[in-house]
N, C-alpha and C positions, 0 to 999 in steps of 0.2 A: 247812730252807726258809729262803730269804732273799729280800728284795725287791730287784729290779734295774730299771734303766732299759732302754729299748730298745737303747741303745748297748751296755750291758753284756750284754744278751741276745745281740746280734750277735757280740760277742767270744766268748761261751761257745759259740755255735753253730759258730764256726770251729774249735773243738776236736773236733768230731765226726769219726768215721772218714771215710775217702774215700768219696765217693758214698753218703752215708747215706740210709737209709729213714726218713722223718719222717711220722708219722701226725698229722693235724690234724682238729679238729672240722669236720664237713661240713654238708650241707644249707644252712640259712640262718644258720649259727652259725660260719662260718669266722673265725678270729682274724687278720684281715688284717694288723695291725701285725706280728704274729710271722711271718707268711708273707713279708712284705717284708724283715724282718730275716734270715730264712733265705736268701732269694734274694741278699741282699748278702753273706752270710757264706760261702756255698758255691758254687763254680763249677759243680759237678754234684751232683745229688741226686735222690732219688725222693720224690715227694709223694703220700702215700696219703690219700684222702678219699672218703667216700660221698656220691654225689649232689651234687657240688660245683656252685655257681653260677658265672657268668662272672666273670672277673677273675684266674684262676690264671696264673702266669708261663708264657709260651710260648717263651722264648728257648732257644737251643741249650744243652744240658746239663741241661735240666729234663725229667724223665719224670714224668707223672702216672699214678698207679696206683689202680685201684679194682675193687671187685666189683659196683658199681652205678653206671653212668655217668650223671652229671648234665649239665644243659645247658651248663655251662662246660667240659665235657670232650669233647663229641662231635666237635668239629672240631680238637681239640688235635693238633699234629703228632707228638707222642710219647706217645700214650695206650697204656698197658699195662692191658688188661682181663683180670681173673682171674675166670673163671666160678665162681660158688659160690652155693648157696642161702644166704640171709642168716643163717639160724640156724647155719651152719657157718663163717661168716667169722671169728668169734672164735678158732676153732682154728687158723686160718692164721697168726696172729701168733706163736703158740707153736711152730709147726712150719715153715711154708714162707716166711713173710713177716715175719721178726723185725724190730721197729722199733729204731732207734738213738735216737730221740727222739719225744716226744709233746707236741704243742702244744694245750692245752685252752683253750676260751673259757668263762669261769666267772663266776658271781655272787660278790660280795664275801663274805668269811668270816662265818659265824655259828656260834658255839659250837665253834670250832676246826676247822671244815670249810668248804671251798668247795663250790659246786654247779655242775655242768655245765649246769644250766639247761635250755635247749631241746633239746640234743643229747646223748643218752647213747649209745644205739645200740651200736656195737662198741667204744667208747672205753674202758670199764673193762678189757676183755680186752687192748687195746693197752697200756694203762698197766701192767698186771700183767706182761705179757711184756717190756716195756721195763725195768721195775725189776728183773726177774729176771736180766737180762743187764747190769745196771749202766748203763743208758742215762739220758738226760736227760728229766725231766718238768717241763714249764713250764705254769703257770696264768696266762693272760692275764685279769686280773680287771677286770670292767666293771660299774659300778653300774647300767647299763641292761639287764643280763641278768637275767631272772627267776630267783629262787631256788626250785628245785624239790627234791623229796624222793625217797626210794628209793635206787636205785643211782646217782643223780646226785651224791650227796654223796661228797666225797673228803677224808679227813683231811689236815690241812696237813702232817703229817710225811711224807706220800707225795709231796709236791711239792718239787722242787729249787729252782725259781725262781718268784717271783710278779712279774709285770709289770703295773702298773696303767695302764689306759686309760679313756677315757670317750667311747664311740662309740655312735651310734644303732644299734639292732638292725635288720637287714633285716626287712621286713614284707611281707605278701601280702594284698592286698584282694580278696576273692572277688567275681567279676563275676556278674551275673544269668545263669542258665543259658540257653543257646539252646533253642528250642522242642523239638528232638529230645531233648536231654539232660533237659529237664524231664519229658517223657513217660517216658523210661527210668527216671528217679529215682522217679516215681510208681508205675511198675509194680513196681519192686523193693520200695519201701516197703510196697506192698499185701500183699507176701508175708512181711513181718516181723511177728512176734507180740509181744504184751506180754511183758516179762521176757526178751527175747532179749539176747544179748551181741554187740556189733557190732564189726566190723573194716572200716574204710573208709579209702581214701587221700584225696588232695586232687584237686580238679578239679570240673568241672561236674556230672558224674553223681553222685559222692559228695555234693556239696553239695545237689543236688536230692533225693537219697535222704534225707538227714538232715532236710531241710525237711519232707519228707512224714511224718516220725515224731514230730512234736511232740504228737500226740494219744495216743501210746503211753504206757504206764506201766511202771516197773520196769526200764527198759533199763540195760544195763551196757556198759562199753567195755573191750575187751581187743584192742589194736591196735598196729601198728607206729607209727602217727602219728595225730594228729588236728589239726584246724584249727578255725575259728570256728563250724562247724556244731554242735560240742559245746556252745558257749555258748547257742545257741538252744534246744537240748534241755534244758539246765539251767534256763534262764529259764521254759520251758514246764512244768517239773515232770515231764518225761518220764524222768529218770534215777533209778535206785535210790539213794536218799540214804544208804543204809547200806553201800554197796559202793564200794571205791576205783576210780578211773578209771585204768586201766593203759595206758601207752603207752611208746614208746622215744625218740621225738623229736616235736617240734611246731613248726609255724610258721604265722603268720597275721597278724592285725591287732594294733596296740598294745593294743586292748581285751582281746584274748586274753592277751597277755603280762601285763597287769595282773591278770587273773583267775588266771593261773598262779602269780604271785609269792606264795610262802608258802602256797599252797593245800594243806592237808593231805589233801584228797580225791584229789589227783592223785599217782600213783606212777610216776615215770619209772624204767623197768626196763631192764636190759641185754638186748641182742638175743637171747642164748641162752636167756633166760627168755620174753620176749614171743613169740618165734618158735618155741619148742619145740612141735612138733606134739602131744606128749603133754599139755603144760600147756594148749594151746589146746583139745584135745579134752575136757578136764575142765571147761570153761566151760559154763554153762547156755545151751542153744539157740544155740550159737555160729553167727553168721551172717557170712559173709565176702563182701564185695563188691569185686571187682577188675575191671580193664578189660584190653583187649588191642588190638593193632594190627590183628589179623585172626583169624578163626576159620574152620576148614574143616568139611567135611561129616561128619567123624568126631568133631567136637566138640573138636578140638585147638586150642589157642590159642597164638599167637605174640605175646608182649608185649615182645620183646627186640631184634629186628633188622629193619632196612629195607634191602632189596636187599643182603643179606649184611653190611651195616655195623651195628655194634653201636649200639643206640639207648639202652638202659637196662641190662637184665640180668635174671636170675631174680628178684632181690629176695626178698620174702617170700611171693610168690603161691603157690608150691607148699606152703610150710609151712602157710599158713592154709587152703588148700583141703583138704589131708589132715586137718589138725586139726579143721576144721569138720565134715567128713563123719563123723568118729568121735565127735563130740559128740552126746549125746542130744538129738534134736530139731534138730540142726544143719543148716545149709544153706550152699551156696557158689554164688555167681553170678558169671558173666562178663558184664559189662554194657558195651555199646559201640554207637555209632551204626552203622547199616547201610551208610552211604556215607561215604567219607573226603572231606571237602569240599575240602581242598587238593590232594590227589592225584587227585581226581575218579575214584575207583575204588570198587568194592564191598569192604567189609571181610569179607564172607562169600565164601570162595573154595572151589573144589573140594577141593584138597589143598595143605597148606602146603608151600612150597618153602624156608622158613626153619626154623631149629631150633625145636622145640616147647618152649614155656615151661611149659605145664600142660595137663592133660586130665582128663576124668571129673568135671566140675563137676556141681552139682545141675541147673543150667539156664543157657542162654544167653538174654540179654535185649537186645532192641533197641527202637527206637521203634515197630516194627511189631507186636511181640508177644513171647511167651515160648516157648522150646523146652525142655521138661524132658528131661534126659539120663539121670540116674541111675536104674538099674533097668529101662531100656527097651532094646529091640533096636537094633542099629546102623541098621537100615532105618527104624525109627520115629523115631530121633533125626534121621536125615538128612531125612526128610519134614518134620518140624517146623522144623528149622533153615531149610529152604528156604521153606516156606509161611508160617511165623510170624515169622521173623527177617530173612530176606534182603530187599533192596529189590526191589520188583515188576519193575523193568526188567531184572534179571538172573536171575529165577527160571527161565525157560525154558532158558537156558544152563546153569544149575546142574543142572537135571534131566537134561539131555543128558550132562553130566559124571558125574552120579550113576550113570547106566546103565553107563558105562564103568568105573566103580569098583566095580561089583557091589552098589551100595546101593539099586538100584531095580529 
């Protein structure tokens, strides 16, 4: 390991093979200084990141590659989407998508190790695959990155170059949930018991769900990610104080980052652990809360595509649904608004015409009610999806379609 300037990093990146694949920290932890150096160093390259925000280079010669499309990738002119359950993405680096370099965004060293801070996810597997083939591993060290533990920590001897920067971390301020999301969150929260282990994402419904859990006790977290809602649970005494909070990445407010920094209760784990359905199933009362773009009368959910255009990807939805349903006392919910406000269409449709992301959840939840699925006949499922979850203005049409599908 040696310390380098941005100019020295640029020179080193010029020595990579032709059209290299470079894996970078994604989500809200992209090391932008290193990305700019790469863009200057290489005329053509493949940039691999999970759920990347806006700001990635779009010029000719740049291909962005991912297994989960973020907002900064959806309109990219050269997007390469590789479908994969999130739990299996780490295997791709060793087999199908070998990296030539890995650019990590890290907290400054402590006791001979840097920490990947907010974004662990698939990065440990990318680092290992890169080192195995003699590639370049760079740590962009930023004092504003929280230092987290678990699989986030990387010994300095595994780093080739350390580049020091001092840049504010991207943050996310949760907005008050809209009335429909508030009701949905309350419905989901009402079905969560004391002692449950939670998996939730980010957004209005997860935020509203977590807000409805402050009166619970002994809650645990085993999730892909968490945001500020966990802070509220901690302050309310709702969390099990003797059990680690397990996640793979995080983003939220500066207050969340300050809470994460050096917090021994939080264990940032690599994706193949957090998303392993077997490990998920071993958690007490595992409760998975996910959303979707649309759900059909068979209980199938599409959370990936809009009009055949990739919107996100499988992510960990399937991993957590399967794991939760195998957990003793586990539950899995798809929670969504019954009507899409921007598209002005029902999110409950007769039959998906997009690829299915997941199916066989415990229940579908909208602002109108709850449709239990697991253990019920397809006709009973269909009836409750229409009568309890669909918007009233489309129920007659859905019943007509249900007859045609043999569900009524």
